[in-house]
N, C-alpha and C positions, 0 to 999 in steps of 0.2 A: 644500307642499314647504318644508323648512327653509332659512332664509336663511343664507348664509355670506359674510362680508366678505373681500374679497381686495384688500389695499391695499399701499402701500409697506412698512408695518409687518410684512407677512408675508414679505418678502424678507430673507433672512439670508445673510451671507457667513461661511464657516468658514475658519479658518486651517488649515494643513497637518495639525497634530496632531489638531485637533478632527474633521476629516473622516475621518482614519484610524481614530480611536477610535469614531466614530459608525458607520462602515461598514467594519469590519475585514475582512469577507468579500471586499470588492473587492480587497484587497491580499494576503491570505494564504489565501484560500479559507475553508473551514469552521473554526470554532474548535475544537470537540471537547474531550475531556478527556485525550487522550494514548492512547486505546485503539486508534486506527488510525494507520497510518504517515503519512498525509497530514493529520493534525490540525495545527492552527495552531502549537503549540509546537515541532513539528519543522520547520515552514516557517521559523520565526524563526531556528532554528539554521542551516538551509540557506542563508538569505539572507546570513548572516555568513560562513559557510565559503566560499560561492561567491566572495566577494571575495578571499579568500586563495588559492583555487584559480586565479582569474584572474591573480593575481600570479605564481604558479608557472608558468602557461602562457606568460606573457610572458618567462620565464627568470629570475625573481627568487624565491628562497626554495625550499629543498628539504625543509622540515619545517614542520608545523603542529601546535601543541600545544593540546589541548582538555582542559579540566577541568570536570567536573560534580560539584557537591556541594550537596545540600539545595536543589535547584531552581535554583541559580545556575550559569550557564555562562560560562566564559572561553575565548576563542579567540585565540591568539597566533600570528601568522605572522612570517616573516623576509623579507618582500618589501621594496619600496622605502619603505614607510611613506607615509601620507597627507601631502601637502605641509602643513607645520605651520601655515601661515597660513590654510588652508582646512579644518582639522579640524572645526570646529563646523558650517560650512556643509555639509560632506559628510554629516553625520549628522542634520542638522535643517532643511535648506533643500531643499524638494521640487524635483526635476528638476535637481539639482546633483550632478556626479560626473565622474570621468575617463572613464567609458565612453561619454560622448557624443563624445569625441575618438577617432575611429576609428584614429588613428595610435598611440594609447596602448593601446587594447584592440580589436584587429582582430576577434577571434572570441570575445568574452566570453560568459559564461553570462547575465548580466543586462545589459539595455541601457536600462532605463527610469529609473534614478536614484531608485528608490522603496524598494528592499528594506531598506537600513539604516535609513532614516527610519521605515519601518513597525515595525521592531524597537524602535527608540527610543520611538516613540509608544505602543507596546503593552506596554512594560516599566515596572514600578514602580521599577526601578533600571537605569540604563544608563550605562556608563562607557567612554570611548574614550581610548586612549593611542597616539600616533604617535611613532616614533623615527626620526630622520634625521640621519646624520653627527654623532653625539654630542650631539644636542639632542632634547628631547621636549616634546610638548604634550599636556596632559591636560584633559578636560572630563567632567562628569557631569550626568546628567539624571534626572528623575522624570516619567514619563508624557509625555515629550517636552519638558518644561520644563527649561531650563538652571538647574542649582542650584550648579554649581561650574565656574569658568572660571580655570584656572591659567595663569600666564604661562609662556612658553617658557623652559625651564631646561636646563642641561647634564645629560646622563645617559650613562653609559658602558655602554650596551646595544647589541646588534646592531640594525641597521635593521629596521623592521617595524611592524606595527599589532597592538594588542591591544584586543579589545572584550569587555566583561563585561556580562551582562544577566540580569535575573530577570523572567520574564513577570508581567504584572499579574494578580493573583488575582481582581480584580473583573471582569475580562474572561474569563480562562481559569479558570472555576470548577471546583474539585475536580480539578484536573489533576495528573498525575504522569508523569514521563518513564519510558518503558520502554526499557531498554538494548538489547533486541533490535532495535528500530526504528532507534535511533541507530547501532548497529553495522552493520546492513545498509546504511545510508546511507553510512557512512564506508568500508566495503569497496568500494562502487561508485566513490567518489572515488579510492580506491587503484588499482583496476583501470584506470580511465581516465587515470591519471597515473602510469604505470610509473616507479618510482624515487623517487616522493615518499613521505616518511615522515609518517604521521599518528598522533599519540599521543592516546589518550583515557584519562585517568587513567594507569593502569599498562599499558595494552594497546596494542600496535603494530599498525597497519594498513599493509601494504606489499605491493606486487606488482612482480615483475620482468618478467612476460610479458603484462601487460594482459588483454585479453579472453580469451586462452587460459586464464589462471588463473581468470577468472570462470566460464567454462563448466565447467572441471574441478572447481571447488569447489562450485558451485551444483547440479551434477548428479552422478549416480553414474557415474564414469568406467568402472567395470566393465561397465556396460550400453551404452557407446558402441559403435556398429557399426563405426566406423573412427576412427582418431586425428583429433583436432580439426583442421580446416583453418583455419589462422590466416594472414591477409593484412593487411598494414598499410602505409600511407604517411602523408604529412604530414597530410592532412585526412580520411582514411578508414581505418577499422579494422573487420575482421569476423572472427568465429570461427563455425565451422559444423560440426555433426555430426548424426547421427541416433541416437536411443536406442531404448528399448523401451517408453517410457511412451505413454499415450494423449494425443492432442491435440498442438498446436504450442506451443513454448516459446520466447519471444523476450525479449531484454534489449536495449532500444534507447536510444540517447543522442544528444543534440544539444548540442554545445558544453559537454559535461560534465553536462548536465541529464538525469536519468533520465526518459524519456518513458514512464511506466507505462501510459498510454492510447494509445500508438502515435502514429499520424499519417501524414503523407504519405511520410516516409522509410521507415517500417516497411511500408507498403503497397507501396512500390517494391521493397523488399528481398524480400518474399514473391514478388512477381511476377517479379522478375529471376532468382531462383533457379530457378523453374519453367521460364522461357524458356531459360536457359542449359543446364539439364539436358536438356530436350527436344532442343535443337540438338546437344548433345554426343553423345547416344545415337541421334540421328536417329529419334526415336519420340515420337509425340504422347501422352505419358502424361497421365492425368487429374491435374489440379493437386492434388487432395486426396491422391492416392497419393504424389506427390513430397514434399508437406509433412507427411504423417502422421509423427508421432514426431520431428519436426525439433527441433533445439536450435540457436538462432541468436542471436548477439550482434552488434550493429552500433553503431558510434560514428562520427558525422560532425561536422565543424566547418564552419560556414557563416557568412557575414556577415549580420548583422541578421536573425536568425531570428524568425519570427512564431509565437507560441504561442496556443492557443485560450483560455487563461485565465491569470490572474496567477501561478498555481502551476506553470505551464509543464509540465503532464503530457502534453500532446498537441501535436504540431507541426502548424501550419496552413500553413506556408510552401509555396508551389508552386515557388519559384525559389531557387537557391543563394545569390544575391545580387541586389539590384535590377539588372535588365538582364542578368542572367546566365542560364545554362542552367537548365532545370527540375530540381527534386529528382529526379524520375523518371528523366530522362536521365542525371543525375550518378551516381545509384546504379546504374542499369542498365549504363552503359558500363563502370564499374569492375568490376562482378561478371562481366559477360560476358567481359571480357578476362582478369582474373586467376583466376577460378574455372575457366574453360575451360582456361587454361594449366596450372593445378594438376592438373586431372584427367588431362590428357595426360601430364604428367610423373610421375604417381603412379597407375599402372594398378591396383595392389592396392586403393587407396582407391576408384577408379572402379568396380571390380568389387563391392566391399562396398556401395557406395551403390546400385548397380543391384539387387543382391540384396534390399536393404531395400525399395526401391520395388516390386519384384515381389511381395514378401511382403504389403505393404499393399494391393496390387491384389487379391490372392487373398482377403485378409480382408474387404475391402469387398464383393466379389462374393458371398462366402459368407453374409453376413448381409443381403444386399439384400432377399430375400423376407421374412425375419422383420421387418426394419425397416419395410417397407411396410405389413405387417399391423399392426404395433405403432403406427405413426403413424395408421392408420385408427381403431384402438381409442382412442387418445388423443384424437383429434378428436371422436369420439362421446362419450367420457367428459366432455369439457369442456362439452358441452351438457347432459347428463343427470346429471352427477355433482357433488356439492357438496364435494369434497375441498379445493378451493381457494376461499377467500374473498378475492377480489382487492381491491387498493386502486385508487384512481382515477388515481393518477399512477405511472408507471413509465417504463421505457425507451421513447424515442420514435424510431422508425426513421427518420422523415423528417428529424429534427434530429441523428440519430446521437449522442444523449447520454443519460446516465442520471442521474436526479435523486438528489442526494447523500443525501437524507433517506429514501429509500424502503427498506423492509425487508420480509422475509417470515419469519414464525416457522414452523419445522417442529416440530410437536408430535405427541404420540401420545395417543389417547383422546378420547372425546367431551366429557368434563367439562373437561379442560384446554383443548382447542381452543375450546370454547364460552365459557369465561371470557375467554380472550384476544380472541376475536372480538367479544364485547360491550364489552370495555374499550379496544380499539384505536382509533387514529386512522384512519378509513376513507380519508383522503386519501393517506396514505403507508405504511400498515401492512397487510400481507396475512397470511393464515394458511393453511398447508397441513397437513392432518390425515392422519397415518399410521394405518393399521389394523394393530395388533399390531407385533411386533418385525420390523424389516427383515431381509432376507436378508444373510448374511455373504458379501460379494463378493470376499474376499481370494483372489487367484490365479485368479479367474474372468476370462473374456474379455468383450469388449464385448457379445457376443451376449446375455448374461444380463440386461443393462439393458433390452433390448427384450422379453425373455421374461417378466420380472418386472413385473407390473402397477404395483406401488407405485413402483418406480424409473422406469419408463417415464413414468408420469404426472408424477413429480417433475421429471424433466429437461425435460419439455415445459412444465410450469408455470414453470420458471426460464428457459426458452428457451435452453438450453445444448447442445442435441443436436449442433450443429455447431461448438461452441466457445463461449467466454464473451464474445465481442465484443458480443453483443446480450443479455446477461444483463439480465433485466427489473427487478431490484432491486439496489441498491448493497450491501445487507447481507443475507446469508443467515444466519439465526439459529437454532441448534439449541436448542429449549426442552424439556428433559426434567426429570423428577423427580430430586431429589437422593438417590436410593436406588440399590440394586444394579441393579434393572431399568432405571432411568433412565440410569445410567452405561453399561450394556450397549448400550442403544439409541443413546446418544451415540457410542460407539465404532464401532458398525455404520454409522452415518451418516458419520462421519469416514472410515472405510474406503472407503465408496462414493465420496466426493468425492476422496480422495487417489488412489484406484485409477484412476478414469476421468476426473476433472476436476481434476487437480492445480493448474491455473492459477487456479481459483477460490480455492484456499487461498493460493497463491503471490502472487496480486495483492491479498490482504488483504480478501476479501469474506466470509469465513466467521467466525462468532462463536458463542460459547456464552452463553446468557442466564443471568445470575445472578439468582436470586429469593431473597427472605428465608427464613430457616429458622425464625425466631421473631418473634412479635409481643408486645411488652411495652407494657402500657397501664394508665393509671388514668383517673379521670373527666376529667382535664384534658388529657392528652397521650397520643399513641400513637407508639411507636418501633418500626420494623421493623429486624431485626438479621440480618446475613448470616453471623455466626459466633458461637461460644460467647463469645469475648471481647467482642463488641459487645453480646451479651445481658447479660453481667455488668455492663458499663458502663451499660446502660439501666436495669437494676435499681437500681444505685447512684444513678442520677440521679433516678428517679421515687420511690424509697423507698415508704413507706406500703403495703407488701404489694401491689405491682402484679399484675395478671392476666397470666399468661404462657401463650402458645399456641405450640405447635410445629407448623409446616406439614409434613405428611408427603408431600404431593404438590401439583402445580399445581392439580389439581381442587378442592382444599380452599380455595383462595384465591378470594374472591368477585370478580366483575367490578369492583366499586367499588374494591376494594383493588388489583386488578391494574393499574388505570389509573395508580396511583402508580409501579408498577415498570417500566412500558414507556413512560412519558412522558418528560418532560424529564430526570428523574433516573435513566434506565435504566442499568443496570450490565451492560456487555458485556465478556466476556473474549475477545480476539482469538485465533484459531488461527494461530500464526506458525510458519513454517518457518525455522529458524535457518540461518545460513550453512553449517554443516557437516551439516545434516539430510539423510539419505538415505532417501527415501520407502520403498524396498523393505525396508530394515532396520526402520524404524518399524512398518510393517504386519506384518512377520514377528513382531516382538516382541509386539504387542498382539493380533493376530488369528491368529497361527500356532498351533503345537501346544504351546508352552511355557505350558500352562494355569496351573500354580502361580504362576509369576512374574506372569502377568496378573492373577490373582485378588488377589495381594498388592498390586499397583498400584491396582486398583479400590478395595479396602478402605482403603488409605492416602489415597486422594483423595476419599473420601466424607465430606463435611463433617459430616453429622449423626452417622453411625456413629462416625467418628473422634473427634469431640468427646465423645461419650458414653463411648467406651472410655477416653479420657484421664481422665474424671471418676470412673470406677469404681475 
């Protein structure tokens, strides 16, 4: 057995910035490259904006100005400004900040005094300016190291704080900001802080009616079965309606933090709605019939919330405050009182809600027999069928968590699935192989999912039959050829998910795999190119008549090469629903009867064919 010395020399103490830079995941979650909404570069922005939002919540500042240019972000608020003598400490001394003083920040977003320091340590450039009563203090850092310390000087600007940072490219490799993720983030801030103006470059984010605006903007109001029920008081706000979509749709927040993974407050919200509805109608409805097609938004403010991770996406608190009532009781008491009162005062809404519940009940009973047979077929297929090459790590029901690195590739054809299977990381990457083109499910009912063997097996492989809460993989990746057939298969799969499992897309789990179109190589170097422009650049770099290969399909890429494309440098294009996206209109455009428009879209978005046409 090998000898290993363990002495005092092995013990090392890290200062605050060294620890953050060595273990960034402890502070901001995953690093990523900006292709998902919870990647580190967005968490950096969130940590800074959260401070400005907390100032607004305390009654200071009605506007936040954000500027993004060439990877550098500036956030300027008009709050009280950091006390000038503590500016450097607040951005560079761990566990230092006003949020430890409950009198100053009763129900703040961040409570751990770490966020701004993490941004500082993980930025190649970080600058802070605080303005208070005609005086200003400015300091600048690089990777957490103080490089500029200006004296307090007179300055005729409004009170407030400005922070400017540029993420460290040595940590956030090949990153780029995607405006759709930032804009979604800022819209949520606007909804939760009605009356606050947030400006990003030249765009204004503003809401007058809070969560009512959120539900109306994020969903198709034409499909709402009744006007949105909107109830609000000092520490509790909710908006509720039912639509025509499949599944449940929730937007929940704690102290301004978007809890995308739910938690104790969302569980209480779902439970309380069912209990209140049952009591109001004096009928013991099945819970899934009450919640089918529900659209709900909930925002609560509590003291000292406990989140299950540094990125605060899931609430773990069981109590409103230390020694206070439980979250469950807090939510249930509010909904029972106010929702019940609302339904009594608005009989038309109550009648429309009852009609929707009864419709869901009929639909559930209608497919019960088909669903049972389909589940039996799926169970048998899992034993005898090799459609799914599973990975070893995925969602663990006992811990109720999903490993961030897990992914499943959905591909078509034996050659493509075979190459990916041989090249994958068996710990975290799974492969699901389709047989032929999937069914077009546009305007079909949920019954078709159980009647169609491919989709029935797919939903069981993903474990999303009853919703995405126990989705077995963090990323669901569509991997198709870059030709007309491949694009068609991609659209058919997108239609399936948007039609029956829109939350999978809405919560940022669906991606498109980008694979190289060309290989350019000589005896010394090989370059894989994802566009005509990259191919030309590679030819110019290698010179000496390099060999050029165009990949026509995934099956042509060898397993050895594939390992380069689905490994550390994997390129994924997220499928993102914009703020104004209406799923019904999207599906109608791409999968409806307007065939010429759809054909034009497909041709314009095929990289190979488009590049060749431009060259002709």
